[in-house]
Backbone bond lengths (Angstrom), bond angles and torsions (degrees), N, CA, C in turn:
res aa  C-N    CA-C-N  psi(-1)  N-CA   C-N-CA  omega(-1)  CA-C   N-CA-C  phi
1 X - - - 1.450 - - 1.523 108.93 -
2 X 1.285 116.10 139.43 1.458 122.02 179.42 1.523 108.15 -87.01
3 X 1.323 115.88 128.68 1.459 119.61 178.73 1.512 109.69 -89.88
4 X 1.295 115.55 140.93 1.451 120.58 174.32 1.512 110.05 -88.70
5 X 1.323 115.67 172.56 1.464 119.71 -179.93 1.517 110.91 -64.63
6 X 1.320 117.39 -31.06 1.457 121.33 178.11 1.532 110.77 -63.86
7 X 1.325 116.24 -46.57 1.468 120.64 178.99 1.525 110.42 -62.43
8 X 1.336 116.68 -40.62 1.477 119.52 179.77 1.525 111.42 -64.50
9 X 1.332 116.31 -39.92 1.467 119.59 179.51 1.524 111.65 -63.15
10 X 1.332 116.57 -48.35 1.464 120.47 178.86 1.528 110.34 -61.92
11 X 1.322 116.32 -40.12 1.461 120.33 -178.34 1.525 111.10 -65.22
12 X 1.319 116.76 -45.12 1.472 119.28 179.60 1.523 111.17 -60.46
13 X 1.329 116.89 -40.01 1.469 120.54 179.00 1.524 110.25 -64.37
14 X 1.322 117.00 -46.46 1.467 120.49 179.18 1.519 110.82 -62.85
15 X 1.325 116.75 -43.82 1.460 120.42 -178.94 1.523 111.18 -62.60
16 X 1.315 116.37 -40.97 1.467 119.90 179.30 1.534 110.79 -63.41
17 X 1.317 117.29 -43.77 1.465 120.78 177.63 1.528 111.16 -64.11
18 X 1.307 116.61 -41.45 1.466 120.06 179.16 1.517 110.84 -65.41
19 X 1.322 116.21 -38.37 1.460 120.56 -179.91 1.525 111.24 -66.50
20 X 1.340 116.51 -39.18 1.470 120.31 179.29 1.524 111.84 -62.42
21 X 1.333 116.76 -29.31 1.468 120.18 179.55 1.526 112.02 -99.40
22 X 1.338 117.09 1.99 1.464 120.92 178.69 1.520 113.40 70.80
23 X 1.329 117.28 28.78 1.467 120.95 -175.79 1.525 112.60 -118.86
24 X 1.324 118.16 29.10 1.462 120.24 -175.45 1.530 112.36 -55.92
25 X 1.331 116.18 -49.89 1.472 120.48 -178.51 1.527 110.75 -62.98
26 X 1.322 115.85 -47.17 1.468 121.01 -176.52 1.525 111.33 -61.57
27 X 1.314 117.50 -46.47 1.465 121.48 -179.25 1.522 109.83 -64.08
28 X 1.317 117.32 -40.75 1.463 120.92 177.46 1.518 111.62 -59.30
29 X 1.325 116.11 -44.22 1.465 120.32 178.20 1.524 111.07 -64.77
30 X 1.317 116.10 -38.08 1.467 119.69 -178.22 1.521 112.26 -67.72
31 X 1.327 117.71 -43.88 1.468 117.26 -179.30 1.535 110.72 -70.77
32 X 1.329 117.27 -30.69 1.464 119.32 174.70 1.519 110.39 -68.34
33 X 1.329 115.94 -37.70 1.461 120.78 178.31 1.532 110.51 -63.38
34 X 1.320 117.22 -46.43 1.456 119.83 179.03 1.527 110.37 -66.00
35 X 1.321 117.25 -39.42 1.460 120.03 179.50 1.531 110.41 -61.21
36 X 1.323 117.58 -39.76 1.462 121.17 179.12 1.534 110.78 -61.28
37 X 1.328 116.68 -38.38 1.465 121.26 178.83 1.527 110.08 -74.91
38 X 1.314 116.73 -38.46 1.465 124.38 -173.47 1.531 112.89 -74.82
39 X 1.307 116.33 -42.71 1.461 123.15 -170.91 1.528 112.94 -58.95
40 X 1.322 115.49 118.34 1.453 122.06 174.58 1.516 115.93 65.80
41 X 1.303 117.47 18.00 1.461 120.32 -177.31 1.523 110.97 -105.97
42 X 1.312 114.94 175.76 1.461 119.99 174.95 1.528 110.11 -64.67
43 X 1.318 115.60 -29.15 1.470 120.19 178.00 1.527 109.80 -59.35
44 X 1.315 117.61 -43.89 1.461 121.05 178.52 1.524 110.39 -59.77
45 X 1.322 116.46 -44.88 1.454 120.12 178.64 1.513 112.49 -61.34
46 X 1.335 116.51 -41.31 1.468 120.28 -178.50 1.531 111.65 -70.06
47 X 1.323 117.07 -41.39 1.463 120.00 -175.58 1.526 113.41 -75.94
48 X 1.309 116.96 -24.54 1.469 119.28 -177.94 1.525 112.84 -102.13
49 X 1.314 117.27 1.00 1.463 121.01 -178.47 1.527 110.28 -86.54
50 X 1.328 118.00 113.70 1.466 120.28 -178.63 1.538 113.30 -69.74
51 X 1.326 117.41 -8.23 1.464 119.98 177.82 1.531 111.38 -69.73
52 X 1.330 116.02 -25.23 1.458 120.26 177.32 1.518 108.98 -87.02
53 X 1.331 117.39 140.67 1.474 119.64 179.27 1.534 111.25 -62.55
54 X 1.325 116.12 146.92 1.468 121.85 -177.45 1.528 111.60 -57.81
55 X 1.330 118.02 -42.42 1.467 119.26 -177.76 1.527 111.20 -64.22
56 X 1.334 118.21 -34.13 1.474 120.99 177.26 1.527 110.21 -68.25
57 X 1.324 116.10 -43.47 1.472 119.63 179.23 1.520 110.58 -63.97
58 X 1.323 116.66 -39.31 1.467 120.38 -179.69 1.529 110.42 -66.45
59 X 1.328 116.40 -40.31 1.475 120.35 177.84 1.533 110.22 -61.07
60 X 1.328 115.91 -43.13 1.467 120.08 179.37 1.529 110.15 -62.42
61 X 1.324 116.09 -46.09 1.463 120.40 -179.98 1.528 111.27 -59.32
62 X 1.313 116.18 -44.51 1.473 120.15 -178.89 1.522 110.75 -66.67
63 X 1.338 117.62 -38.48 1.470 119.89 177.76 1.529 110.99 -63.65
64 X 1.314 116.30 -43.89 1.466 119.90 178.88 1.527 110.06 -64.68
65 X 1.326 116.91 -44.82 1.466 121.39 -179.71 1.529 111.24 -61.84
66 X 1.327 117.00 -41.31 1.468 120.58 177.54 1.524 110.55 -66.61
67 X 1.329 116.68 -37.78 1.462 120.61 176.69 1.522 111.87 -62.90
68 X 1.314 116.22 -34.18 1.472 121.11 177.35 1.528 112.02 -84.41
69 X 1.312 116.63 -3.42 1.467 124.38 -179.60 1.533 111.38 59.60
70 X 1.319 115.53 47.09 1.454 120.34 177.90 1.522 110.54 -78.13
71 X 1.310 115.80 154.43 1.461 121.46 179.95 1.521 110.51 -72.37
72 X 1.322 115.67 165.11 1.459 121.91 179.03 1.524 110.41 -61.01
73 X 1.323 117.24 -40.37 1.462 121.04 179.54 1.530 110.85 -60.35
74 X 1.324 117.23 -45.86 1.465 120.94 179.15 1.520 111.18 -63.51
75 X 1.315 116.91 -41.94 1.470 120.79 -179.61 1.523 110.24 -63.53
76 X 1.334 116.67 -44.46 1.465 119.73 178.79 1.528 111.28 -63.46
77 X 1.312 116.12 -41.65 1.462 120.22 179.57 1.523 111.00 -62.83
78 X 1.322 116.50 -46.77 1.462 120.49 -179.79 1.523 111.37 -65.81
79 X 1.328 116.81 -35.89 1.468 120.65 176.36 1.527 110.26 -64.06
80 X 1.322 116.44 -39.91 1.460 120.61 177.74 1.532 110.67 -62.85
81 X 1.334 116.14 -43.71 1.467 119.49 177.01 1.523 111.05 -60.13
82 X 1.316 115.81 -41.31 1.467 120.49 179.34 1.521 111.00 -63.72
83 X 1.328 116.30 -49.18 1.469 120.92 -177.66 1.523 111.97 -61.01
84 X 1.335 116.49 -34.24 1.470 120.32 -177.65 1.528 112.41 -96.27
85 X 1.336 115.29 11.86 1.469 121.75 178.05 1.526 110.95 56.24
86 X 1.335 116.00 48.52 1.470 121.53 -177.75 1.528 112.66 -119.90
87 X 1.323 118.52 10.92 1.461 119.82 -177.99 1.528 112.73 -63.19
88 X 1.312 117.40 -25.87 1.464 119.57 179.00 1.530 111.75 -69.86
89 X 1.329 117.16 -11.11 1.468 121.52 176.37 1.532 111.43 -87.76
90 X 1.326 116.63 0.91 1.465 120.83 -176.52 1.533 113.43 -57.06
91 X 1.336 121.09 -41.21 1.476 118.74 178.25 1.532 112.39 -58.76
92 X 1.317 117.44 -43.76 1.464 121.11 178.32 1.510 111.93 -65.67
93 X 1.326 116.72 -37.74 1.466 121.51 179.03 1.525 109.97 -65.25
94 X 1.322 116.84 -43.34 1.470 120.84 179.60 1.532 110.21 -61.75
95 X 1.323 116.91 -46.62 1.479 120.28 179.70 1.524 111.95 -63.90
96 X 1.309 116.19 -44.52 1.462 120.72 -179.30 1.536 110.70 -65.21
97 X 1.332 116.75 -40.57 1.466 120.74 179.26 1.529 109.89 -62.76
98 X 1.327 116.24 -44.27 1.463 120.23 179.99 1.524 109.99 -59.88
99 X 1.336 116.46 -41.79 1.468 120.23 179.44 1.526 111.60 -65.25
100 X 1.342 117.26 -44.26 1.468 120.71 178.15 1.530 111.33 -61.87
101 X 1.326 115.88 -41.67 1.457 120.67 -179.89 1.523 110.42 -64.45
102 X 1.315 116.95 -44.40 1.466 120.09 178.86 1.524 111.36 -62.56
103 X 1.327 117.43 -40.90 1.468 120.53 177.41 1.524 110.94 -62.22
104 X 1.323 116.49 -43.79 1.460 120.91 -178.24 1.525 111.72 -66.23
105 X 1.314 116.92 -32.81 1.465 121.46 -177.88 1.528 112.99 -94.34
106 X 1.346 117.29 2.91 1.461 120.50 179.19 1.517 112.97 71.68
107 X 1.318 116.71 33.45 1.462 121.26 179.76 1.520 109.24 -114.52
108 X 1.318 114.79 162.60 1.451 121.32 175.88 1.529 107.38 -139.13
109 X 1.330 115.53 145.55 1.463 119.98 178.26 1.514 109.80 -92.54
110 X 1.316 115.00 142.81 1.458 121.29 175.43 1.520 107.83 -136.51
111 X 1.313 115.43 147.89 1.463 120.29 177.95 1.506 107.61 -119.49
112 X 1.317 116.72 130.97 1.455 121.65 177.46 1.526 107.91 -119.60
113 X 1.330 114.42 130.27 1.457 121.08 178.64 1.524 107.02 -116.29
114 X 1.328 115.27 129.09 1.459 120.34 179.68 1.526 108.90 -133.35
115 X 1.327 115.97 165.15 1.460 120.45 -179.49 1.521 111.04 -69.34
116 X 1.324 116.78 -32.64 1.467 122.34 178.48 1.526 108.03 -139.03
117 X 1.304 116.60 168.73 1.460 120.95 179.28 1.525 111.18 -60.01
118 X 1.320 115.98 145.74 1.461 121.13 -178.92 1.525 110.30 -95.83
119 X 1.321 115.83 147.27 1.460 121.21 175.98 1.521 109.63 -71.47
120 X 1.318 116.28 154.96 1.465 121.73 -177.11 1.524 111.93 -58.76
121 X 1.325 117.96 -38.58 1.462 120.23 -179.61 1.528 110.93 -66.75
122 X 1.329 116.14 -38.03 1.470 120.54 178.35 1.522 110.25 -66.52
123 X 1.330 116.75 -40.32 1.466 120.98 178.99 1.517 109.95 -62.33
124 X 1.325 117.66 -42.75 1.465 121.07 179.77 1.531 111.45 -65.74
125 X 1.333 117.03 -41.59 1.468 120.05 177.48 1.520 110.80 -62.87
126 X 1.315 115.83 -42.21 1.462 120.83 178.52 1.528 110.78 -63.43
127 X 1.326 115.72 -43.52 1.472 120.63 178.42 1.524 110.94 -59.42
128 X 1.321 117.53 -42.56 1.463 121.54 179.05 1.531 111.51 -65.73
129 X 1.333 116.39 -40.16 1.468 119.97 177.46 1.525 110.82 -63.14
130 X 1.325 116.40 -43.61 1.465 120.86 -179.86 1.520 110.91 -68.11
131 X 1.324 116.75 -32.48 1.466 120.52 176.74 1.528 109.39 -65.25
132 X 1.325 116.39 -37.76 1.463 120.70 177.00 1.522 111.61 -65.14
133 X 1.324 117.36 -36.19 1.467 121.51 -179.89 1.523 110.70 -71.95
134 X 1.329 116.16 -46.62 1.475 120.37 -173.16 1.522 113.34 -88.59
135 X 1.328 116.99 -25.43 1.457 120.06 -175.82 1.517 112.93 76.79
136 X 1.331 116.84 11.37 1.465 121.97 -178.95 1.518 109.64 -130.27
137 X 1.311 115.35 161.09 1.461 121.08 173.08 1.522 107.86 -63.70
138 X 1.331 117.90 137.23 1.460 122.12 -174.34 1.525 110.62 -108.61
139 X 1.333 115.23 127.23 1.461 122.12 172.52 1.522 105.04 -99.32
140 X 1.330 116.34 113.65 1.454 121.56 -171.03 1.522 111.58 -101.55
141 X 1.327 115.76 127.00 1.464 121.94 173.70 1.520 106.70 -106.00
142 X 1.329 116.33 132.09 1.456 120.26 -178.32 1.521 110.87 -109.32
143 X 1.323 115.72 139.98 1.455 122.45 173.91 1.515 107.98 -136.54
144 X 1.326 116.16 156.06 1.455 120.13 175.12 1.523 109.24 -117.70
145 X 1.327 114.59 144.26 1.459 122.18 177.54 1.526 107.30 -144.19
146 X 1.331 117.32 100.27 1.465 120.43 -176.97 1.524 114.14 -60.52
147 X 1.316 119.14 -18.62 1.465 121.02 179.65 1.527 112.37 -72.73
148 X 1.334 118.18 -10.80 1.471 120.67 178.98 1.524 112.06 -70.37
149 X 1.323 117.82 -23.09 1.461 124.71 -177.12 1.522 111.90 72.29
150 X 1.299 118.08 -43.07 1.458 122.74 -179.74 1.513 109.44 179.38
151 X 1.306 116.71 174.47 1.455 120.80 -179.05 1.516 111.69 80.24
152 X 1.335 115.43 -170.22 1.466 121.40 -176.29 1.511 110.76 -133.54
153 X 1.320 114.36 154.33 1.454 123.49 171.91 1.524 104.74 -125.52
154 X 1.333 117.21 118.32 1.460 121.07 -175.74 1.520 109.18 -120.47
155 X 1.326 116.08 132.73 1.463 121.69 174.76 1.519 107.42 -115.53
156 X 1.331 115.71 121.71 1.457 121.79 -177.35 1.521 108.95 -140.33
157 X 1.317 116.90 122.38 1.461 123.29 177.49 1.527 112.67 49.83
158 X 1.331 116.08 44.41 1.454 120.57 176.21 1.521 115.08 81.84
159 X 1.320 117.77 -2.18 1.462 121.60 177.95 1.523 108.87 -106.98
160 X 1.326 115.91 143.59 1.460 121.27 178.12 1.521 108.51 -110.59
161 X 1.313 116.09 125.58 1.458 123.09 176.06 1.526 105.63 -107.21
162 X 1.323 116.13 108.86 1.460 121.34 -172.97 1.519 110.12 -105.96
163 X 1.303 116.21 103.64 1.458 122.34 176.86 1.517 110.18 -114.91
164 X 1.328 116.41 30.25 1.464 120.18 -177.29 1.520 110.69 -81.57
165 X 1.312 116.07 149.46 1.454 122.05 178.02 1.525 109.67 -64.33
166 X 1.324 116.28 -37.39 1.465 120.29 179.83 1.532 111.23 -57.77
167 X 1.325 117.51 -46.11 1.469 121.42 179.94 1.523 111.09 -67.76
168 X 1.323 116.63 -40.66 1.466 119.31 178.81 1.519 111.24 -62.99
169 X 1.334 117.60 -39.47 1.461 121.08 176.99 1.528 110.91 -65.58
170 X 1.327 116.90 -39.83 1.463 121.32 178.81 1.530 110.51 -63.77
171 X 1.326 117.44 -42.43 1.472 120.75 177.97 1.525 111.06 -63.97
172 X 1.335 115.57 -40.09 1.453 120.09 179.01 1.534 110.01 -63.90
173 X 1.306 116.56 -41.56 1.465 122.06 178.61 1.537 109.91 -61.20
174 X 1.316 117.76 -42.38 1.471 121.77 -179.99 1.532 110.60 -66.24
175 X 1.338 117.89 -40.81 1.460 121.14 178.74 1.534 111.16 -63.47
176 X 1.310 115.80 -42.35 1.460 120.18 179.76 1.525 109.73 -65.04
177 X 1.332 117.21 -41.51 1.467 121.41 -179.83 1.538 111.07 -64.25
178 X 1.309 117.71 -34.62 1.475 120.92 179.00 1.529 111.73 -70.90
179 X 1.319 115.96 -35.23 1.454 120.38 -177.12 1.526 111.81 -72.63
180 X 1.306 116.86 -24.97 1.486 119.41 -177.35 1.463 111.51 -110.82
């Protein structure tokens, strides 16, 4: 998801407050937790619907936040988003917060796509290789795509490393077509 400048501004403010209290990781987990509950649910419809009175929506938000055992900082932040009609920016805020947190902790996110699930030992070897490339701790997200046939597709710091069988076959097909 592409973050707008509004989402980045709110995220930087939240991150700064979380950092001052030493709760960067905790706050990040909490807003991701609420986003998981909020995203595409009836809760999203209820909280963003202006037909419902603001005090009712705020009560619902606080009840959900208390049920999730969110911190006071997270509750205040989410209440502010609600009051200013900015809850729809939550996906961008979550992504931006994760990026700020990773930068602060010296981590980088990488995505690996394979034809089938990878074994734990392979994931660790891959993580170590990517750490050598980036010089940072790697947070690895795994996805499967059966159309790859085999091999891996890795995205790290905006670069794509394509070692998939599908791409290699396509390149071979292009070389053969050029020769004839």
